[in-house]
C-alpha positions as CSV (number, residue, x, y, z in Angstrom):
1,M,-44.4,-98.9,18.4
2,P,-42.1,-96.8,20.6
3,T,-43.7,-94.9,23.5
4,E,-43.1,-91.3,24.3
5,Q,-41.0,-92.3,27.3
6,N,-39.0,-94.7,25.1
7,A,-38.4,-91.9,22.6
8,T,-37.4,-89.5,25.3
9,G,-34.9,-92.0,26.8
10,A,-33.3,-92.6,23.3
11,R,-33.3,-88.9,22.7
12,K,-31.5,-88.2,25.9
13,V,-28.8,-90.7,25.2
14,F,-28.5,-89.5,21.6
15,D,-28.0,-86.0,22.7
16,A,-25.5,-87.0,25.4
17,F,-23.5,-88.9,22.7
18,C,-23.5,-85.9,20.5
19,E,-22.4,-83.7,23.5
20,Y,-19.5,-86.1,24.1
21,L,-18.4,-86.0,20.5
22,D,-18.6,-82.2,20.5
23,E,-16.6,-82.1,23.7
24,H,-13.9,-84.1,22.2
25,A,-14.0,-82.4,18.8
26,W,-15.0,-85.3,16.8
27,K,-16.4,-84.5,13.3
28,Y,-19.7,-86.3,12.8
29,N,-23.1,-86.3,10.9
30,K,-26.2,-86.8,12.9
31,D,-29.8,-87.4,11.9
32,A,-32.0,-86.2,14.8
33,Q,-35.1,-87.7,13.3
34,Q,-33.7,-91.1,12.8
35,L,-31.6,-90.9,16.0
36,T,-28.3,-91.9,14.0
37,I,-24.9,-90.5,14.1
38,S,-22.1,-91.3,11.5
39,L,-18.4,-90.6,11.7
40,N,-14.9,-91.8,10.5
41,A,-12.0,-92.3,12.8
42,K,-8.4,-92.4,11.6
43,G,-7.0,-95.9,12.2
44,D,-3.4,-96.8,12.0
45,D,-3.6,-97.9,8.3
46,L,-7.4,-97.8,7.2
47,V,-10.3,-95.3,7.8
48,I,-12.7,-96.6,10.5
49,P,-16.3,-95.8,9.6
50,V,-18.6,-95.9,12.5
51,R,-22.5,-95.7,12.4
52,I,-24.4,-95.3,15.8
53,S,-28.1,-95.8,16.2
54,F,-30.4,-95.6,19.2
55,D,-33.2,-98.2,19.3
56,E,-36.3,-96.7,21.1
57,N,-37.9,-100.1,21.4
58,L,-35.0,-102.2,22.6
59,H,-33.5,-99.5,24.7
60,I,-30.0,-100.0,23.0
61,I,-27.2,-98.2,21.4
62,L,-25.9,-100.0,18.4
63,L,-22.4,-99.1,17.0
64,L,-21.4,-100.7,13.8
65,S,-18.1,-100.4,11.9
66,P,-18.1,-101.8,8.4
67,M,-14.9,-102.9,6.9
68,P,-14.0,-100.5,4.0
69,F,-13.7,-103.5,1.6
70,D,-15.6,-106.5,0.6
71,V,-14.3,-110.0,0.5
72,P,-14.1,-111.6,-3.0
73,E,-16.1,-114.7,-3.5
74,D,-13.1,-117.0,-3.7
75,M,-11.8,-115.8,-0.3
76,R,-14.9,-116.0,1.6
77,K,-14.6,-119.3,3.3
78,P,-10.9,-118.6,4.3
79,M,-12.2,-115.3,5.7
80,A,-14.8,-117.0,7.7
81,V,-11.9,-118.8,9.6
82,A,-10.1,-115.6,10.2
83,V,-13.2,-113.8,11.5
84,T,-14.0,-116.6,13.8
85,A,-10.5,-116.5,15.2
86,A,-10.7,-112.9,15.8
87,N,-14.1,-113.2,17.5
88,L,-12.4,-115.6,20.0
89,C,-9.9,-113.0,20.9
90,I,-12.0,-109.8,21.3
91,V,-13.3,-108.7,24.7
92,D,-16.6,-107.0,23.8
93,G,-18.6,-106.9,20.7
94,S,-18.2,-109.2,17.6
95,F,-17.5,-109.3,13.9
96,D,-20.5,-110.1,11.9
97,Y,-19.6,-111.7,8.6
98,N,-22.0,-112.3,5.7
99,V,-20.4,-115.1,3.6
100,E,-22.9,-114.5,0.9
101,N,-21.9,-111.0,0.0
102,G,-18.5,-110.7,1.7
103,N,-19.3,-107.9,4.1
104,I,-17.7,-107.7,7.5
105,L,-18.6,-105.3,10.2
106,Y,-17.8,-104.9,13.9
107,R,-20.9,-104.7,16.1
108,I,-21.2,-103.6,19.7
109,T,-24.3,-102.7,21.7
110,S,-25.3,-101.6,25.0
111,S,-28.6,-101.1,26.9
112,Y,-29.7,-97.7,28.3
113,R,-33.0,-99.1,29.5
114,D,-32.6,-97.5,33.1
115,G,-31.8,-94.1,31.6
116,A,-28.5,-93.8,33.4
117,F,-25.8,-93.8,30.8
118,S,-22.5,-92.1,31.6
119,K,-20.2,-90.3,29.2
120,E,-17.6,-92.8,30.2
121,S,-19.9,-95.6,29.0
122,L,-20.3,-93.7,25.6
123,E,-16.5,-93.4,25.4
124,Y,-16.1,-97.0,26.1
125,L,-18.4,-98.0,23.3
126,L,-16.8,-95.7,20.7
127,M,-13.3,-96.5,21.8
128,C,-14.0,-100.2,21.9
129,A,-15.4,-100.1,18.4
130,C,-12.5,-98.0,17.1
131,V,-9.6,-100.0,18.7
132,T,-11.0,-103.3,17.8
133,T,-11.8,-102.5,14.2
134,D,-8.3,-100.9,13.9
135,K,-6.7,-104.0,15.3
136,Y,-8.3,-106.4,12.9
137,N,-9.3,-104.4,9.6
138,D,-5.8,-104.6,8.2
139,K,-5.4,-108.4,9.1
140,F,-8.7,-109.0,7.2
141,K,-7.5,-106.8,4.4
142,D,-4.2,-108.7,4.1
143,I,-6.1,-111.9,3.6
144,V,-8.2,-110.3,0.9
145,D,-5.1,-108.9,-0.8
146,R,-3.6,-112.4,-0.4
147,K,-0.6,-111.1,1.5
148,V,-1.1,-113.9,4.1
149,S,-2.8,-117.2,4.3
150,T,-5.6,-118.1,6.7
151,D,-3.2,-120.4,8.6
152,E,-0.6,-117.6,8.9
153,M,-3.4,-115.1,9.9
154,Q,-4.5,-117.5,12.7
155,K,-1.1,-117.5,14.2
156,I,-0.9,-113.8,13.9
157,I,-4.5,-113.4,15.6
158,F,-3.6,-116.0,18.4
159,N,0.0,-114.6,18.7
160,K,1.5,-118.0,18.1
161,E,5.0,-118.8,16.7
162,D,5.8,-122.0,14.9
């Protein structure tokens, strides 16, 4: 059960994140009771949904960016290869892939345990989620749409030519 101090820390970081979004004219929805924020960013080709939550017990900010498509059952094993390749190349966070239902999401977390969390840190989390998702969402979609094979996608992800 969260203590009052934990709840206060989470609230401060939640408020700071909302303030950062306001300062940069982001359109977003917030749930002050649940300490969650949802927004959509415009990527180069696909919309980038982002869900942000603040965990009072673990003292973490969790950003999730689900892909706006599901992987069909017959493409789930090839997609696992592509997601694994992408995870090898990203700097921070990871793609979580549920092979049972075909859902992919990008996840990044950061601790605010000490209470000192700068706006630059908030910006980093949001930009990292948006840039990383934007870099790979169209690649994953190309596999789903059968525009490229898994082998071709690995070459694209690893920037390798024949």
